[in-house]
C-alpha positions as CSV (number, residue, x, y, z in Angstrom):
1,M,-0.3,0.0,0.0
2,I,1.2,3.6,0.2
3,G,3.7,3.9,2.1
4,R,6.4,6.1,4.1
5,S,4.1,8.0,5.8
6,S,-3.6,9.2,-28.3
7,R,-7.1,10.0,-27.8
8,F,-9.5,7.4,-27.6
9,I,-11.4,5.5,-25.0
10,S,-9.0,2.4,-24.2
11,V,-10.7,0.3,-21.7
12,V,-8.1,-2.8,-20.2
13,L,-9.9,-5.9,-18.9
14,L,-8.8,-8.6,-16.9
15,S,-11.1,-11.9,-18.1
16,G,-11.5,-15.3,-16.9
17,L,-14.8,-15.5,-14.1
18,T,-16.0,-18.8,-13.2
19,S,-19.6,-19.3,-13.3
20,C,-20.7,-19.0,-9.4
21,H,-24.2,-20.4,-7.9
22,R,-26.4,-17.5,-7.6
23,E,-29.7,-16.9,-5.9
24,V,-32.6,-14.2,-5.3
25,V,-35.6,-14.3,-2.8
26,N,-38.4,-16.4,-4.0
27,Q,-41.0,-14.3,-5.6
28,S,-43.3,-15.8,-3.3
29,D,-41.4,-14.2,-0.1
30,D,-43.7,-11.5,1.1
31,L,-40.7,-8.8,1.8
32,T,-42.8,-6.2,3.3
33,Q,-42.9,-8.2,6.5
34,I,-39.6,-8.3,6.7
35,A,-38.4,-5.2,8.4
36,P,-34.2,-3.9,7.9
37,K,-32.8,-5.0,10.0
38,E,-28.9,-4.8,11.0
39,N,-27.0,-8.3,10.4
40,W,-23.0,-8.3,9.7
41,K,-23.4,-12.2,9.9
42,R,-24.1,-12.6,5.9
43,E,-21.0,-12.5,4.2
44,V,-20.3,-11.1,1.1
45,L,-19.5,-13.9,-1.3
46,A,-19.3,-11.6,-5.1
47,T,-20.1,-7.9,-5.7
48,E,-20.7,-7.3,-9.7
49,L,-20.1,-3.5,-10.6
50,D,-21.6,-1.9,-13.2
51,I,-20.5,2.2,-12.9
52,D,-21.2,5.4,-14.9
53,V,-17.9,7.1,-14.7
54,A,-19.1,10.3,-15.8
55,G,-22.6,10.4,-14.0
56,K,-21.0,8.9,-10.6
57,R,-23.7,6.2,-10.5
58,G,-23.4,2.5,-9.7
59,T,-25.1,-0.2,-9.7
60,A,-23.9,-3.2,-7.4
61,K,-25.1,-6.9,-7.6
62,V,-24.3,-7.8,-4.0
63,S,-24.3,-12.0,-4.2
64,L,-24.9,-12.6,0.1
65,S,-24.6,-16.0,2.2
66,T,-27.3,-17.1,3.9
67,S,-27.7,-16.4,7.8
68,S,-29.4,-17.6,11.1
69,R,-31.5,-14.4,11.8
70,T,-33.3,-11.9,9.0
71,G,-31.8,-9.0,7.5
72,A,-28.1,-8.2,6.4
73,S,-26.3,-5.0,6.6
74,L,-23.7,-3.5,4.0
75,E,-21.1,-0.3,4.4
76,V,-22.2,2.8,2.1
77,G,-20.2,5.9,3.5
78,D,-22.1,8.7,1.6
79,L,-23.8,6.7,-1.1
80,V,-26.9,7.8,-1.8
81,I,-29.3,4.7,-2.2
82,E,-32.2,4.8,-4.6
83,E,-33.3,1.8,-4.8
84,V,-32.9,-2.3,-3.7
85,K,-34.1,-5.2,-5.8
86,S,-34.0,-8.8,-5.3
87,G,-34.8,-10.0,-9.0
88,D,-38.3,-7.5,-9.6
89,V,-38.7,-8.0,-6.0
90,S,-38.3,-4.6,-3.5
91,V,-36.0,-5.4,-0.8
92,P,-37.6,-2.6,2.3
93,F,-33.7,-0.9,3.4
94,K,-32.7,1.3,5.7
95,V,-29.2,4.0,6.0
96,T,-28.4,4.7,9.6
97,A,-24.8,6.6,9.9
98,G,-23.4,5.0,6.6
99,R,-25.0,1.5,7.0
100,L,-27.4,-0.3,4.8
101,D,-29.9,-2.6,6.6
102,L,-32.3,-4.4,4.2
103,G,-35.3,-6.9,5.1
104,L,-33.8,-10.3,4.1
105,P,-35.4,-13.7,5.0
106,A,-33.6,-16.0,7.6
107,R,-31.7,-19.1,5.9
108,K,-31.4,-18.4,2.2
109,P,-28.4,-16.6,0.5
110,A,-29.7,-13.6,-1.9
111,E,-28.6,-11.4,-4.3
112,V,-29.5,-8.3,-4.2
113,T,-29.3,-5.1,-6.7
114,I,-28.4,-1.8,-5.4
115,R,-28.8,1.1,-7.5
116,Y,-26.5,4.2,-6.1
117,A,-24.7,7.5,-6.6
118,F,-21.4,8.4,-5.3
119,K,-19.5,11.3,-5.2
120,E,-15.7,12.4,-5.8
121,H,-13.5,13.2,-3.0
122,G,-10.5,15.9,-2.7
123,E,-9.0,12.9,0.1
124,L,-8.1,9.6,-0.4
125,K,-11.8,8.0,0.7
126,G,-13.2,6.4,-2.0
127,A,-13.4,7.8,-5.7
128,H,-10.8,10.6,-6.2
129,T,-11.5,14.1,-7.8
130,S,-8.1,12.7,-10.0
131,G,-10.3,10.0,-12.0
132,L,-8.6,7.3,-9.3
133,T,-10.2,5.3,-6.7
134,F,-8.9,4.6,-3.2
135,T,-11.0,2.4,-0.7
136,W,-8.2,1.2,1.9
137,P,-8.5,0.3,4.5
138,T,-12.5,1.2,5.8
139,F,-13.5,3.5,2.8
140,C,-15.3,0.7,0.2
141,G,-18.4,1.9,1.3
142,N,-17.6,5.9,-0.8
143,L,-17.7,3.4,-4.2
144,F,-19.7,0.2,-4.0
145,P,-21.9,-1.3,-0.8
146,C,-19.4,-3.4,1.0
147,K,-17.8,-5.3,4.2
148,S,-14.4,-3.4,4.8
149,D,-13.4,-6.1,7.1
150,P,-10.0,-7.2,6.1
151,S,-11.1,-11.1,6.7
152,D,-14.0,-10.9,4.3
153,G,-13.1,-11.7,0.8
154,T,-15.4,-11.3,-2.6
155,S,-15.1,-11.8,-6.2
156,F,-15.7,-9.0,-8.5
157,A,-17.1,-8.4,-11.9
158,L,-16.5,-4.5,-13.0
159,T,-18.3,-2.7,-15.8
160,L,-16.8,0.8,-16.5
161,S,-19.5,3.2,-19.1
162,N,-19.2,7.0,-19.3
163,V,-15.8,6.8,-19.6
164,P,-14.7,10.7,-20.5
165,A,-14.1,10.9,-24.5
166,G,-10.2,11.0,-25.0
167,Q,-9.5,9.6,-21.3
168,V,-8.1,5.9,-21.2
169,A,-9.5,3.4,-18.3
170,V,-7.1,0.6,-16.6
171,Y,-9.5,-1.8,-14.2
172,P,-9.9,-5.1,-13.8
173,E,-12.9,-6.7,-15.9
174,K,-13.1,-9.9,-13.9
175,I,-11.7,-10.8,-10.5
176,V,-12.1,-14.5,-9.4
177,E,-10.4,-15.1,-6.3
178,Q,-11.9,-14.3,-2.6
179,A,-10.0,-10.6,-2.3
180,P,-10.3,-7.7,0.0
181,S,-12.6,-5.5,-0.1
182,Y,-10.0,-2.5,-0.9
183,M,-8.2,-4.4,-3.5
184,L,-10.9,-3.3,-6.6
185,A,-9.8,0.2,-8.1
186,W,-9.7,1.9,-11.4
187,A,-7.7,5.0,-13.3
188,V,-9.0,6.9,-16.0
189,G,-6.5,9.8,-17.1
190,D,-4.5,10.3,-20.3
191,Y,-2.4,6.8,-20.1
192,T,0.1,5.4,-22.2
193,K,0.5,1.5,-21.8
194,L,4.1,0.6,-21.8
195,D,4.4,-3.6,-22.3
196,L,7.3,-4.9,-20.2
197,G,6.9,-8.7,-21.5
198,Q,5.9,-11.7,-20.1
199,T,7.1,-13.7,-17.4
200,A,8.1,-17.2,-17.8
201,A,4.1,-18.5,-16.2
202,G,3.0,-16.2,-19.1
203,T,1.4,-13.6,-17.4
204,R,1.7,-10.2,-19.5
205,V,3.2,-7.4,-17.3
206,S,3.1,-3.7,-18.1
207,A,2.9,-0.1,-17.2
208,W,0.5,2.7,-17.6
209,Y,2.1,6.2,-17.5
210,L,0.9,9.6,-17.2
211,P,2.2,12.6,-19.8
212,E,6.3,12.7,-18.9
213,Q,7.0,10.5,-17.1
214,E,7.8,7.2,-19.9
215,T,11.5,7.9,-18.7
216,A,10.7,7.3,-15.1
217,T,8.1,4.7,-15.8
218,R,11.1,2.3,-18.1
219,E,13.7,3.2,-15.0
220,G,11.2,1.8,-12.2
221,T,9.9,-0.9,-14.0
222,L,13.4,-2.4,-15.9
223,R,13.3,-4.9,-13.6
224,L,9.5,-5.6,-12.5
225,V,8.9,-9.1,-15.6
226,E,12.0,-10.6,-13.4
227,A,10.8,-10.1,-10.3
228,F,6.9,-10.8,-11.1
229,S,8.3,-14.8,-12.4
230,F,11.0,-14.5,-9.7
231,Y,7.1,-14.5,-7.0
232,E,5.6,-17.0,-9.0
233,Q,8.4,-19.1,-9.2
234,T,9.6,-18.4,-5.5
235,Y,6.3,-18.9,-4.0
236,G,3.9,-20.1,-6.3
237,P,1.2,-19.2,-9.1
238,Y,-0.7,-15.7,-9.1
239,S,-4.2,-16.0,-8.4
240,F,-5.8,-12.4,-9.8
241,G,-5.9,-13.0,-13.7
242,D,-2.9,-13.2,-16.4
243,E,-1.9,-9.7,-16.7
244,V,-0.8,-7.0,-14.9
245,G,0.7,-4.2,-14.2
246,S,1.6,-0.5,-12.3
247,V,-0.4,2.3,-13.0
248,A,0.3,5.7,-11.9
249,A,-1.3,7.3,-9.5
250,E,-2.1,11.8,-8.9
251,W,-2.4,11.2,-5.4
252,G,-1.4,14.7,-4.8
253,K,1.7,16.7,-3.6
254,G,4.1,15.0,-1.3
255,A,2.0,11.2,-2.2
256,F,4.6,8.8,-2.2
257,G,4.4,4.8,-2.6
258,G,1.8,2.7,-4.0
259,M,-0.9,0.4,-2.9
260,E,-2.3,-3.0,-3.6
261,H,-5.0,-2.4,-6.3
262,H,-4.2,-6.0,-8.0
263,P,-4.2,-6.5,-10.8
264,F,-3.6,-2.9,-12.1
265,W,-2.1,-1.7,-8.8
266,H,-1.2,2.1,-8.5
267,V,2.2,3.4,-8.1
268,A,2.2,7.8,-6.7
269,S,3.2,9.6,-9.9
270,S,6.6,10.8,-7.4
271,A,7.7,7.4,-7.0
272,M,7.3,5.9,-10.8
273,S,11.4,5.6,-11.4
274,D,11.4,3.8,-7.8
275,E,12.0,0.5,-8.2
276,E,11.5,-0.7,-4.8
277,T,7.8,0.6,-5.0
278,H,6.5,-1.3,-8.2
279,V,8.5,-4.4,-6.7
280,H,6.6,-4.0,-3.7
281,E,2.9,-3.6,-4.7
282,A,3.3,-6.2,-7.1
283,A,4.5,-8.8,-4.2
284,H,0.8,-7.7,-2.5
285,G,-0.5,-10.7,-5.0
286,W,0.9,-13.1,-2.7
287,F,0.4,-11.3,0.3
288,G,-2.1,-8.7,1.7
289,D,-3.9,-9.0,-1.0
290,G,-3.5,-13.4,-2.1
291,V,-3.8,-14.0,1.3
292,R,-6.0,-11.9,3.7
293,I,-4.8,-10.3,6.9
294,R,-7.9,-11.4,9.3
295,C,-7.5,-8.3,11.5
296,W,-6.5,-4.9,11.6
297,E,-3.8,-5.9,14.2
298,D,-2.4,-8.5,11.5
299,L,-1.4,-6.0,8.9
300,T,2.5,-6.6,9.1
301,L,1.9,-10.1,8.1
302,S,0.9,-8.5,4.8
303,E,3.2,-5.2,4.5
304,G,6.6,-7.1,6.6
305,T,5.6,-9.9,4.8
306,T,5.7,-7.8,1.6
307,S,8.8,-6.1,2.5
308,Y,10.8,-9.1,3.1
309,I,10.4,-10.9,-0.7
310,T,10.9,-7.8,-2.0
311,A,13.9,-7.5,-1.0
312,R,14.6,-11.0,-2.0
313,A,13.1,-10.7,-5.3
314,I,15.1,-7.0,-5.9
315,E,18.7,-9.3,-4.8
316,A,17.5,-11.9,-7.3
317,T,16.8,-9.9,-10.0
318,S,19.6,-7.0,-9.5
319,G,22.3,-8.5,-7.6
320,Q,23.4,-8.6,-4.5
321,Q,24.5,-4.5,-4.0
322,A,21.1,-4.1,-5.0
323,G,19.3,-6.2,-2.1
324,D,21.9,-4.5,0.2
325,A,20.9,-1.7,-0.9
326,V,16.8,-1.9,0.2
327,W,18.3,-3.9,3.6
328,S,20.0,-0.6,4.4
329,S,17.4,1.7,3.8
330,Y,14.9,-1.0,5.6
331,A,17.0,0.0,8.2
332,S,17.6,3.9,8.4
333,R,13.8,3.8,7.9
334,L,13.3,1.5,11.1
335,S,15.9,4.1,12.8
336,A,13.2,6.6,12.2
337,V,10.2,5.6,12.5
338,V,11.2,3.8,16.3
339,A,12.8,7.3,17.1
340,S,9.3,9.5,16.2
341,E,6.6,7.0,16.0
342,D,7.4,3.9,17.6
343,R,4.7,1.3,17.6
344,V,4.2,-2.3,18.5
345,A,4.0,-4.4,14.7
346,R,1.2,-7.1,16.3
347,P,-0.8,-5.3,18.7
348,D,-2.9,-7.7,20.9
349,G,-6.9,-7.9,19.6
350,C,-8.5,-8.2,16.4
351,N,-10.4,-5.3,15.0
352,E,-9.8,-3.0,17.8
353,V,-7.3,-1.0,16.9
354,D,-7.5,2.1,14.5
355,V,-5.4,1.1,11.8
356,L,-5.1,4.7,10.2
357,K,-4.6,6.7,14.0
358,E,-2.8,3.7,15.7
359,L,-0.8,1.1,13.6
360,W,-0.3,2.4,10.3
361,N,3.4,3.7,9.8
362,D,6.6,2.4,8.8
363,V,6.7,-0.2,11.7
364,V,4.6,-2.7,10.4
365,Y,6.3,-3.1,7.2
366,V,10.4,-3.0,8.5
367,K,9.6,-4.8,11.8
368,G,8.0,-7.0,9.8
369,A,11.2,-7.1,7.8
370,F,13.7,-7.6,9.5
371,F,11.5,-10.6,11.8
372,Y,11.6,-12.1,9.0
373,R,16.0,-11.0,8.0
374,A,16.1,-12.6,11.5
375,V,14.5,-16.1,11.3
376,E,16.0,-16.4,7.5
377,R,19.4,-16.2,9.8
378,E,18.3,-19.4,11.9
379,I,16.7,-21.5,9.1
380,G,18.5,-20.4,5.4
381,V,17.0,-18.4,3.0
382,E,15.8,-21.6,1.0
383,A,13.6,-23.1,4.3
384,M,12.5,-19.4,4.9
385,D,11.0,-19.5,1.1
386,A,9.8,-22.8,1.4
387,V,7.8,-22.1,4.4
388,L,6.3,-18.3,2.8
389,R,5.6,-20.8,-0.3
390,D,3.8,-23.8,1.6
391,F,2.1,-20.8,3.8
392,Y,0.7,-18.9,0.1
393,A,-0.4,-22.3,-1.2
394,E,-2.6,-23.1,2.1
395,H,-4.3,-20.0,2.9
396,Q,-4.5,-18.6,-0.7
397,G,-8.1,-16.8,-1.0
398,D,-8.6,-17.0,2.8
399,A,-7.8,-15.2,5.4
400,A,-4.6,-15.6,8.1
401,G,-2.9,-13.9,10.8
402,V,0.6,-13.5,12.3
403,E,0.1,-16.3,14.6
404,D,-0.7,-18.7,11.8
405,M,2.5,-17.7,10.2
406,L,4.4,-18.2,13.4
407,A,2.9,-21.9,13.2
408,A,3.8,-22.2,10.2
409,I,7.3,-21.8,11.1
410,E,7.6,-24.0,13.7
411,D,6.1,-26.9,11.9
412,A,7.6,-26.6,9.1
413,T,11.3,-26.2,10.3
414,G,11.6,-27.0,14.2
415,F,12.3,-23.3,15.1
416,D,10.2,-21.8,17.4
417,P,10.1,-18.0,16.2
418,T,8.2,-17.0,19.6
419,P,11.7,-15.2,21.0
420,L,12.2,-13.4,17.8
421,A,8.8,-12.4,17.6
422,D,8.4,-11.3,20.8
423,V,11.4,-8.7,20.3
424,W,10.6,-7.7,16.8
425,L,6.3,-7.8,16.4
426,R,5.5,-7.6,20.0
427,S,7.7,-4.7,21.6
428,L,8.6,-1.1,21.3
429,G,11.6,-0.2,20.3
430,A,14.4,-2.9,17.9
431,P,17.6,-4.9,18.5
432,T,20.0,-4.0,15.8
433,P,18.3,-5.5,12.6
434,P,20.2,-7.9,10.7
435,L,21.9,-6.8,7.9
């Protein structure tokens, strides 16, 4: 995620959605007799969005699991909900403080169609005025009806219409695997596509840049194909399609870093020349997106793991000196954040922390990365890679936590990582980093 504090309409699509079983409420159900009720127990199984870009309107088809209780709830932020139906049946609904409650029968799955209007924001909280979207961590409700709990996964289908003339829209048409709600995004702007090549597994890698960014983009993505191929060969097959790439993001002055909007992740315009940012965001296809986090307190399972394998990929593709430079930069960032805004990388609890105010900073990135580096020194790099590969294979498409990773390390190698987790992930301060 974002780190350290030709004129024609073009659409980039990702194909391959597998069919999934959908149901609507039976026509004989008298929904007028079912009052809207708060119920967060229903899981979101699939989300299909049809977005009118210029008109700022959307239609969301949301498939929901069954529940032992009536009702269902979704986050809708500042959306204006106009209509909710299940098939041809109108669904009673009520909006309260950004929460949409639906009147649905118990013990039946359902597919509801929600028509709504959305608005653009000057901040990174939904649809941005620059033509981008950004919903991490909990702002998906400003873009579409959703559940922002990081453990909740959904498949996606997305169609953009009414794209302004002369603009290019970059987005995935379909995401077949279960993904976190914040992963879906689109970008509309004056983009040029740069084809970078194909990995050994056949994944096509590209970059989309804005005017006067070609040189920076070529510099930052010089070895992106090789890095992505390293991830595929080392940690397992990529699960979000056969075309991927970096998309330049105009987030505003001072923004640097990226956001894991796979398969077309966003990179701040100011970071388009930065190899580490491109490679880091690509790595989220395995950890953070491919394997979701169970709780916000597990954020370092996403960011720390990704930071570690980013260093591995850069060393493997650019050489030992380049890899050492990444670890040296991590060490500098570690010193800076411990001195200025130290935090525990894995605090106690599950979804009890305000992730933006109380957790997210460089701690989850660099303390997490050095935890893995310390374990690697004990078990060896090949064993560390094997643990991560097996962990991804076991948890891909699902949610996991830091404790699961600690257990996986010990089960696979016999080495107990608990003491290292205590000093790197569960304590303030930091020992001398293993470089």
